C-alpha positions, 0 to 999 in steps of 0.5 A, a space after each residue: 731584441 736581446 737574445 740570451 739576456 742573463 739576469 742576476 738573481 737579485 734582479 729575478 728575486 726583485 721582479 718576483 717580489 713586485 709581482 707578489 705585491 700586486 699592484 701591477 698586472 704581469 704584463 704591465 710589470 714586464 714592460 716596466 722592467 723591460 722583460 718579455 711577459 713570458 719571461 716574467 711568467 717563467 720565473 714565476 712558474 719555476 719559482 712556484 714549482 720549487 716552493 711545492 717541491 721544496 727544491 732549489 733548482 737553479 732557475 727557481 732559486 730566486 724566490 727562495 732568495 727573496 723569502 730567505 732574506 734577513 731584515 738587513 739584507 731586505 733593506 740593502 736590496 730596497 736601498 739598491 732598488 731605490 738607487 736604481 729607480 732614482 736614476 731612472 727617474 732622472 733619465 726619464 726626466 731628462 728625456 721628457 725635457 728633451 721631448 718637450 723642446 722637440 715638440 716645441 721645435 716641431 710646432 713652430 716649424 709647422 706654423 
């Protein structure tokens, strides 16, 4: 369990942007991002409160960062996210190959 894990404002903004897309449940998104569901919920609630109050408390500034980004900043953010996802995809493909080999090994061993 990660205690006191710090996430960058960029990561929080990306997570909230993914949440607003609505293609996954909050719980599934939290799992996909490696977060606890309540962490994502707290970020979302803080951002909503900041929008309503028109303030920029540090914990809720994330939503304002995502909303105020220029097209160039959005492109750069999406390129970083794309690079991160490509790396994650490569790692998952490697894991899958290893697991297939392990499954084949154990299947032969049980015969």
